[in-house]
C-alpha positions as CSV (number, residue, x, y, z in Angstrom):
1,X,9.6,-14.8,-1.6
2,X,11.3,-12.9,-4.1
3,X,9.9,-14.6,-6.9
4,X,6.2,-13.9,-5.3
5,X,6.6,-10.4,-5.2
6,X,8.3,-10.1,-8.4
7,X,4.3,-11.8,-9.5
8,X,2.7,-9.7,-7.3
9,X,4.3,-6.9,-9.2
10,X,3.3,-8.1,-12.2
11,X,0.0,-8.5,-11.2
12,X,-0.2,-4.6,-10.7
13,X,1.5,-4.3,-14.0
14,X,-1.0,-5.0,-16.0
15,X,-3.5,-2.7,-13.9
16,X,-1.4,0.1,-15.2
17,X,-1.1,-1.5,-18.6
18,X,-5.0,-1.3,-19.3
19,X,-5.2,2.0,-17.6
20,X,-3.0,3.5,-20.2
21,X,-4.2,1.9,-22.8
22,X,-7.6,3.6,-22.5
23,X,-6.1,6.9,-21.2
24,X,-3.8,7.8,-23.6
25,X,-6.1,7.0,-26.7
26,X,-9.5,6.8,-25.3
27,X,-11.7,5.4,-28.1
28,X,-15.3,6.8,-29.3
29,X,-17.1,4.8,-26.0
30,X,-15.4,7.1,-24.1
31,X,-16.4,10.2,-25.9
32,X,-12.6,10.7,-27.1
33,X,-11.6,12.5,-23.7
34,X,-9.9,10.9,-20.3
35,X,-11.6,10.8,-17.9
36,X,-14.6,10.0,-19.7
37,X,-17.3,12.7,-19.6
38,X,-20.1,12.7,-16.7
39,X,-17.4,11.4,-14.2
40,X,-16.2,13.3,-11.3
41,X,-13.0,12.1,-10.3
42,X,-11.3,12.6,-6.8
43,X,-8.7,15.3,-6.6
44,X,-5.4,13.8,-5.9
45,X,-4.3,16.5,-3.7
46,X,-7.1,15.6,-0.6
47,X,-7.4,12.3,0.7
48,X,-5.6,10.2,-1.8
49,X,-2.4,12.3,-1.0
50,X,-3.3,11.7,2.9
51,X,-3.3,8.4,2.3
52,X,0.0,8.6,0.2
53,X,1.5,10.0,3.8
54,X,0.2,7.8,5.8
55,X,1.7,4.6,3.9
56,X,5.3,6.5,3.0
57,X,5.3,6.7,7.0
58,X,4.2,3.6,7.6
59,X,7.4,2.6,5.4
60,X,9.2,4.5,7.5
61,X,8.4,3.1,11.0
62,X,8.9,-0.1,9.6
63,X,12.7,0.8,8.9
64,X,13.5,2.1,11.8
65,X,12.0,-0.9,13.6
66,X,13.8,-3.0,11.2
67,X,16.8,-1.2,12.0
68,X,16.2,-1.4,16.0
69,X,16.3,-5.4,15.3
70,X,19.4,-5.4,13.3
71,X,21.1,-3.0,16.0
72,X,21.4,-4.9,19.1
73,X,18.1,-6.5,20.1
74,X,19.9,-9.8,21.0
75,X,21.5,-8.0,24.0
76,X,18.1,-7.1,24.8
77,X,18.5,-3.7,25.5
78,X,15.3,-2.0,27.0
79,X,15.2,1.3,24.3
80,X,16.4,-1.3,21.7
81,X,13.4,-3.7,22.2
82,X,10.6,-1.1,22.7
83,X,11.9,0.8,19.3
84,X,11.2,-2.3,17.6
85,X,8.1,-3.1,19.3
86,X,7.1,0.7,18.9
87,X,7.9,1.1,15.5
88,X,5.9,-2.1,14.5
89,X,3.1,-1.4,16.3
90,X,3.2,2.3,14.6
91,X,3.4,0.4,11.0
92,X,0.6,-1.9,12.1
93,X,-1.4,1.2,12.9
94,X,-0.9,3.3,10.1
95,X,-1.5,0.3,7.9
96,X,-4.6,0.0,9.5
97,X,-5.7,4.0,9.5
98,X,-5.0,3.8,5.6
99,X,-7.2,1.0,4.8
100,X,-10.0,3.0,6.6
101,X,-9.7,6.1,5.0
102,X,-9.7,3.9,1.8
103,X,-13.0,2.6,2.4
104,X,-14.0,6.3,3.6
105,X,-12.9,7.2,0.1
106,X,-14.6,4.7,-1.6
107,X,-18.3,5.1,0.5
108,X,-17.7,8.9,-0.9
109,X,-16.6,8.1,-4.4
110,X,-19.2,9.7,-7.2
111,X,-18.4,7.0,-9.6
112,X,-18.6,2.8,-9.2
113,X,-17.1,0.6,-10.6
114,X,-19.3,-0.1,-13.6
115,X,-19.0,3.7,-14.2
116,X,-16.6,3.1,-17.9
117,X,-13.5,1.7,-17.8
118,X,-12.1,4.0,-15.9
119,X,-14.3,3.1,-12.8
120,X,-13.6,-0.5,-13.8
121,X,-9.3,-0.1,-13.9
122,X,-9.9,2.9,-10.9
123,X,-11.9,0.2,-8.3
124,X,-9.7,-3.0,-9.4
125,X,-6.0,-1.3,-9.2
126,X,-7.3,0.3,-5.8
127,X,-9.3,-2.6,-4.5
128,X,-6.8,-4.9,-4.8
129,X,-4.0,-2.6,-3.4
130,X,-5.9,-2.4,-0.4
131,X,-6.5,-6.2,0.0
132,X,-2.5,-6.3,-0.3
133,X,-2.5,-3.6,2.6
134,X,-4.8,-5.5,4.4
135,X,-2.8,-8.7,4.0
136,X,0.4,-7.1,5.1
137,X,-1.4,-5.7,7.9
138,X,-1.8,-9.0,9.3
139,X,1.7,-10.4,8.3
140,X,2.8,-7.0,10.3
141,X,0.8,-8.3,12.9
142,X,2.0,-11.5,13.5
143,X,5.4,-10.3,13.4
144,X,4.7,-7.4,16.1
145,X,3.5,-10.9,18.2
146,X,6.1,-12.6,17.5
147,X,8.5,-9.8,18.7
148,X,6.5,-9.1,21.9
149,X,7.6,-13.4,22.9
150,X,11.1,-13.1,21.9
151,X,10.4,-15.1,18.8
152,X,13.0,-13.0,16.9
153,X,16.6,-12.0,17.4
154,X,19.4,-10.1,15.4
155,X,19.9,-12.8,13.3
156,X,17.1,-15.3,13.5
157,X,13.9,-13.0,12.1
158,X,13.4,-14.1,8.5
159,X,9.7,-13.6,8.5
160,X,10.0,-10.3,9.2
161,X,12.2,-9.8,6.6
162,X,9.5,-10.7,4.3
163,X,7.1,-8.8,6.1
164,X,9.3,-5.8,5.3
165,X,9.6,-6.7,1.7
166,X,6.3,-7.2,1.3
167,X,5.3,-3.9,3.0
168,X,7.8,-1.8,0.7
169,X,6.1,-3.5,-2.3
170,X,2.4,-2.1,-1.5
171,X,4.2,1.4,-0.6
172,X,6.3,1.6,-3.8
173,X,3.0,0.2,-5.7
174,X,0.7,2.6,-4.1
175,X,3.1,5.1,-5.3
176,X,2.9,4.3,-8.8
177,X,-1.2,4.5,-8.2
178,X,-1.3,7.4,-6.6
179,X,0.9,9.0,-10.0
180,X,-0.3,7.6,-12.4
181,X,-4.7,6.9,-11.6
182,X,-5.1,9.8,-8.7
183,X,-2.6,12.7,-10.3
184,X,-1.7,11.6,-13.9
185,X,-5.5,10.4,-15.1
186,X,-7.6,12.5,-13.5
């Protein structure tokens, strides 16, 4: 799983490399300016910032769920089990809200994927991130169902650990996307 996450980080690194290559030294085709002339880019402090807060909150709720699982899930204390389930439910819900807001953002963006290199990099990087959020959400939902049916204990929950690693990788990638593409790149 660690090698898989490293490969995913390198996948996103290629998008950042491309973004910085074109944004630091824009060529004549871009009018020597970044973002290219004629594009109205998104304000980073509106919907993208809200999405950042939602995704970071989902990381906190996942950590809350994980800690509750490690701290007495085996003893089946009712409040700890509810903490695990509720924290994971909130994480899945926030992941769904993030995806819905990302779709809403795409729907109302004034540029598209074929509007210069900016549009291509923007939609490829954020779109693949959105795909990773959806995959991570499915992963976490399966873990939620397994917790409902008592498939996990404080000693036996490897797939939950892997789902948490994956989700935190998705969180970190989004932070870089927000800072580089939404904030610095606009």
